[in-house]
C-alpha positions in Angstrom: 0.0 0.0 0.0 1.4 3.4 -1.0 1.6 6.4 1.3 -0.9 8.2 -0.9 -3.4 5.3 -0.5 -2.9 5.4 3.3 -3.5 9.1 3.4 -6.7 8.9 1.3 -8.0 6.1 3.6 -7.1 8.1 6.7 -8.9 11.2 5.3 -12.0 9.0 4.5 -11.9 7.5 8.0 -11.7 11.0 9.6 -14.6 12.2 7.5 -16.7 9.1 8.5 -16.0 9.9 12.2 -16.6 13.7 11.7 -18.9 14.1 8.8 -19.0 17.9 9.1 -15.4 18.0 7.8 -14.2 18.4 4.2 -11.3 16.3 2.8 -9.4 19.6 2.0 -9.2 20.3 5.7 -7.3 17.1 6.3 -3.6 17.4 5.5 -0.5 15.6 6.9 0.2 18.4 9.4 -3.4 18.7 10.5 -3.8 18.5 14.3 -6.9 16.6 15.3 -7.8 18.9 18.2 -6.4 22.2 17.3 -7.3 22.2 13.5 -10.4 19.9 13.4 -11.8 20.5 16.9 -11.8 16.8 17.7 -12.5 16.0 21.3 -11.6 12.7 23.0 -14.8 11.1 21.8 -14.1 12.3 18.2 -10.5 10.9 18.4 -11.8 7.6 19.6 -14.3 7.5 16.7 -11.5 8.4 14.3 -9.3 5.5 15.6 -12.2 3.1 15.4 -12.9 4.1 11.8 -9.2 3.7 10.9 -9.0 0.3 12.6 -12.0 -0.9 10.6 -10.6 0.7 7.3 -7.2 -0.9 7.7 -8.1 -4.0 9.7 -5.6 -3.2 12.3 -5.6 -2.5 16.1 -4.1 0.8 17.3 -3.2 0.6 21.0 -5.2 3.1 23.0 -2.0 4.2 24.8 -0.7 5.6 21.5 -0.6 9.3 21.7 -1.9 10.4 18.3 -2.5 14.1 17.7 -1.9 14.7 14.0 -2.7 13.1 10.7 1.0 12.5 10.1 1.2 10.4 13.4 -1.8 8.3 12.3 -0.2 7.7 8.8 3.2 6.8 10.4 1.6 4.4 12.8 -0.4 2.7 10.0 2.7 2.5 7.8 4.6 0.8 10.5 1.8 -1.7 11.2 1.2 -2.4 7.5 4.9 -2.8 6.7 5.3 -5.1 9.6 2.4 -7.2 8.6 3.6 -7.3 5.0 7.0 -8.4 6.1 5.6 -11.1 8.3 3.3 -12.3 5.6 6.2 -12.5 3.1 8.3 -14.4 5.6 5.5 -17.0 6.2 5.0 -17.4 2.4 8.6 -18.5 1.9 
């Protein structure tokens, strides 16, 4: 999965959780609370939407404040999964 695909899915997940937002408001440096007005309930809804979209589990203790942090966490999880899947396939 490319970085662009991840970003697009993250944008879609945030919009699902906070439908009043427009995709143009969601950039890599967007801060969930400061820029989007997301409170703790919104952040939990965003994480749940992202977990469903990517079929991953993000630990609650992860401090995620920006879109970039979300994308980075997903890239690490996806790359780890892809590496493990490739190792099992051999």
